[in-house]
N, C-alpha and C positions, 0 to 999 in steps of 0.2 A: 519635604516636613520632617523636621525635627522627631527624634524617637519619642523627648519630650510633648511637642504635641500631639504626636499620634497618641500618647498615653493619657494627655488632657479629652483631647476629645473620645476615648473609651469611656472617659469620668462620668458621659452622658448617660444615667438612666434610662434613657430611651434608645438606648444606640444596641442593637441586635447583634454585633460583633464581640463583646465582649468574651476578655480571651479567659480570663481568672478562674477561679476554682471560687473563688470570693465575690461579695457583690459590690458597685460601685459606691455601696455608701460606707464599707467598712475600706474601701480606696481614699476615700475623701477623710476618713476621718486621722487616717497615717502619717504620722510624721511628716514632713517633706523633707527630712536626713534620709528616712528610710525610703520617701517615695526616689530619690533619686539616686540612693543605691541600687535601684530594682529595675530603672530605668540604664542605666549604667550594665548592670548583671542583663539586661534582655537585649542591650545592644550589643553585648561581647558574645553570647547566644546565637546569635543572627548574624554575625560577621564569622563564627567559627562553624555553621550551618552551612550557609553560601563555601566557604574553603572547603568543608568536607565534600560537598557537593561538586562541588568544581575539581577536586584531584579525581574524586571516584568517578568522575566523568573523562579523565586523563585518563586515566587507566584501560577506562573501554575503548579510546577512539584506538581505531585502525587505518590502514590506507583510503578504505572508504572513505571515512568521518572524518578525515584530518588532512594536512600536507605531508603525511610520512609519506615514504615510499611503500611500494607492496611488497620488497624484498623483508620492510621489516615488521612485515606480519607473522604472526607465528603458524607456523606448518599444519598443527594443532586445530585453530581455530578458523583457516580460512573458510569461507563459505563457497557451499557448491552449490553446482549452476543447476537452478529450476528447471525440468523440464513437466511438461505438460501432455508427454504422449505418453500411452501404455507401454510400451514396450521402448526401449532404446535404440535410437539411430545407428546406423553405423557410421564412421568416421568418413572425407571424404564430400564431392561435390554430390548435390544430389538428383536426381532426375529435373532438369527442363533447366538445370542452369546455364549459364554462358559460358562456353567452353574456351580456355584458355593454348590456344595448342604452340607449337616451338617455331618460333617465325625461324623461316628459310632464310639463312644468308647466303650471300655470296661465295660460291665453290672455290675453291682452289685443287682441290680434283675432282672428275668425274668421271665414274664409271657406267656405260650401258649395259642392263644384263636382261637377255633376250630368252624367250624361254628355249627350252632344248629340245622338248618334244608335250604332245598332247596327251591327259589322260588318257585316251584312248592307243595311244602308241603310237598316233603317227607325226610325221620328224619333220613336215612340209606344209610350213604357217605360210600366210603370208595375212597381207593386211596388215604391219609391223605398228603399232605405235604406242607411246609412255601413256600410263596408265598410273602411276605415284612416283611420288619422291622421298626414297626414303633419307634422312638426312645423318652424317655421324660425326659430333662435335671431339675434337682433340686436341691438345694441347702439344704444340710442337715436341721435340727433345728438345729440353734447356742446354744451351751450347755456350758458356759467357764467352764476348767476343775479348778478348787481351792482347793486349798491342805493347811490342815492350818498345820503348825507345831508347835507345843504344845511342848513350852520350861521347861523342868523342873529345878528346884535344891536340893538339896541334903546337910546336914550337916555335916562334918568331925567332927569325934568324936576325930581324935588325932590335929589337930590345931586348932579347934573351931571354921569355917568357913564357910560358905555358898558357896557353890561347884553349877556356872552354867552352861546348857547348852550351846552351839551357833549353831545358823542355819548354815547348810552347806553353804559353799562358793558360791558352783554352782548357791544357791539360795536366796543370798543373798539382792538381788538389790528387788526382789519383785516380780518383772514381766518377764515371762518364755522367751525362745528365739522367738519363733514362733511369741506370742503376738509383740512381742519390736521388730521384723522384720516386723508386719503390721504396726504398727506405724511408721516404720523408709520410708516404703514405700509409705505409703502415703503422708506426708510431706516430703518427700525426690523428689520422682521418680514423685509423681505425682504434686507437691507442692502446698501441702496445707498447709495452716495457724494452729497452734496450736489449735486454739479455733474450726477449723473442725474437727481436729482429735479429742478431746476431745466431741464434740458433736456427732461423728461416734460412737465411745467408748459406750457414753452413751445410743443412742439410738439404736442402732445395738447388740449391744454384751452383753447390760446390765451393764458395768462395769464403775461406777463414776470416774472418775483418775480426778488432777487439772495438770493446764498446768506446772506447776511447777514441778511435776515427769513426765510427757511427756518430756519436754523440757533433761533431765537429760533420761530419755529412747533415747534419739536422740541425747545426747550423748556416751551414751555406744556402741550405733549402728555406732556410728562412727570412735571409734576408731575400735569397730572391724571391719569395713573394709577396715581401711587402708593399710595396708598388699598390696591390693587388689588394691585400688589405688596409690598405687607406681606402684605395674606393669604395672597398663594402662601405666601412664607418659613414661614408659620405653619404652613400645614398641610402643607410637606413637611418641617418639626422635629415633626410631629408623628406624622409616617409610621412604622410599625415598619421596614418594610425603606426604605434609599434608597440607589440609582446614587450617584456621584460621581466626577467627572473633574474637570480642568484642561486649557487648551491656552494658547498665547500669544495676547496679544490686543493690537493697537498701536492705541494712542491718542494721537493726533496724533504718531505717528513714536516714542513712545513705547513700550515692551515693557512691558504691566501680561500678567493673566493673566484671562482668562475661568473660572470656576469653575461647577460645574455641579449640583445637588442635585435627581435625578429621583427622582422613586417612582411607583408605580400610577399616579395620579390627576395629579398636579401635576410641573413642570418648572420648579426656583427656580432665577435663573442670579443669578451675580455675579461683577461684574470688581475687580477687585485687586492691586494694584500687582506683590505678591508672588508665589511661591509656592512659601510656605513652613508651617509647623505655623501661626502664627498666621492665615495667611487661611485654613486649614481649620477653626480654631477659631472665627473671623467669621462663617464658612458652617455650619457649625452651631449655635452658641451654644447650646445647654440638649440638643440634642439624642442619645439612650442607644440608638438601634434598634440593626441588621443592616447592615453596611455591606457594598458589593458595590462591587468599585474594583480596578483595576490595581495593581501591586507596587511604586506608588513610596514611598520608605521613608516618610513620613509617615505613609501608611494603613496600614502594616505595624505602628506603634508603637498601633493603637487599641485600648484595652483592653474595649470592647467584641465582643460576636459578630460574626464579619468572614468575608467568601467572595472568594477572586478571583475575579476574573470570567474564566468557563471560553473564552471567544475567547482572552484568553491566554496564556492553558496548552496552547489548543490552538497557536498560535502559536510557543512556545516547543518544543514540544513538535516540531514541525518544525524549526526551527532545531538540534535537538540530533541528528535524525535527517539531517540533512546534513553534519553535524560527520566528519570523515576518520577520528578514531580510532572504531573500531569495535564497543565497546559502548557508547560518546555514541551513535553511530548506532540499534544495535539497538534501544536502550535509547528515544530518540524518537520510532521505528516505532513499538512498541510501546505506548506510552502515547499518541502518535496515533492509534493503531485500537480506544481503549478501554478495551484491558488482553485483547485478545484473541489469542492463542496465545503463549501466554507463556514467553519462551526459558527453555531451561535452568536457564542464569546466573541466574536474578531467584533470588532467596530470597523464600518465601513472607509474612515480614515486609513486603517492599517490595511484593508483589502488594496485599496486603490495602492499604496506604497508598496506593499508584496511583489503584486499583481503588475503595476508595471516595472519593478525589476528584474523580478524571475521571468519573465514571458518578454520584457524588451519590449514592450508597447511602445506605439509613439506619444511622446510625454511634449502635448503640446502645450501643458500650462504652465510648465518649465522651460517653453523653448529650448526645448533638446531639437535633435534632430536624428533621424534613423539613419542607421547602420546595419550593415549585416550581424555587429558583433551586440547592436543593444542599443538601448536609448540614454543617451551623456547628457551630462550636466552643460550647462554653456559654460564657458569658456572662463569667463570673468568670477572671482569668487565673491561679487558682492552682491553680481544678480542673482544668486541662486536662490532655490525657495527656502524658506527655514521649514528645518526638521523638527522645531522643537513644540512644544506647547502653544506658544503662540502661531506655527506656519498653516499656511494651507492647506497643510496635509497634517495636522497637530494630533499624534495620537491621542487615544483617550489614556483621561485622569482620572478619574475615578471609577469604582463599580469591577465588574469584569473585562472590563477593555483595558484597566488598569495594570492588570495582571500581565498580560503581555506584550507589554510596552520594553521590560527588559530583554525578552528572547528575540523578538522582534530586529531591536536596535544591535542583538549579536549578531543576528540572521544577514542585514543587510548594513551594515553597519561603516564598510568600507566602501561602501558606492561613491564616497563623493571627501574629497577632503576636508567637508565643511559640517560632516554630520558628527555630532556629538558622541 
């Protein structure tokens, strides 16, 4: 409904929602040009009010109400953990919790320790048998295996040339496979920089090595694991359900994006210079399974079945619960509680939509199918239920229910690419 239509409906003398300090009769006698100007001002004020409200809500966001990482939270505003106990508990395991003892590993050395004498002074002991094994784990002394390949040359008496021996191909790089794998593990799996790897080699292994040599080793490790990378990609693109996300990734001070496509079996990573639909297409290739993701626009246009990550929905609900608008705050608190204690001003249609979303219940009406991740829309866009005013779960369009339509759509709008 346009602002002018709203103004015209409010000019009805029987309307109890008249918001102005003058009567509808005075409004009816106002020149049309002035009415149009007032309507324009009313629209502008509403837009400014909505913008200020959005900006204020953004300023109040933290890692529990948005997609921001916990490291972005102010150390002075982090919430303290609530405790119901009258006195604080001691750190560590509580009485009765299952133990986690060190596993006995196969020994390399065994020492038998027998008692020398009894507490009474007697030194004659019989029926000796083991009663406990005390395990000590220690690193062996690190001594690198250094092999020198001394190359010789000889003079050929037939052609009069020097003939030189060559380094065996498997040893041409100068660094063995285990040492190369260790540097690849430090730099790749644990994300250490080249200088950290260099310091580790010098201080722990007593091996001086240049940054350029480390980079060449890492390049060879990358080429060696390429076949395994391709296998992981193929398995990820064959999974029925994949969890996809992206995060900034700096390569040589250049912003790129690290994409991940994780299933129950594998996690496939890809670095791409863009955060776009082209990068998303390069990640998934020909995959057509169920997508679990956040509300990024590229994901919302996914034409197959899709579910928004429930953690993002919970954070959105927390953000709505902190809004100054009472309806939005009540809606966010209710959604965050999983739909318990529905307020009177929430229509039954909204209740159906949110409860089925947040509780991931069976959605027989929309031909959904149950999975551990929740209720998914059907795989074809055309068969999805309409979430607008004319659909089977239409939001209320008048009265108190209308006030809930906008925050509810924000809270659950990422659940399907067809959601408006």
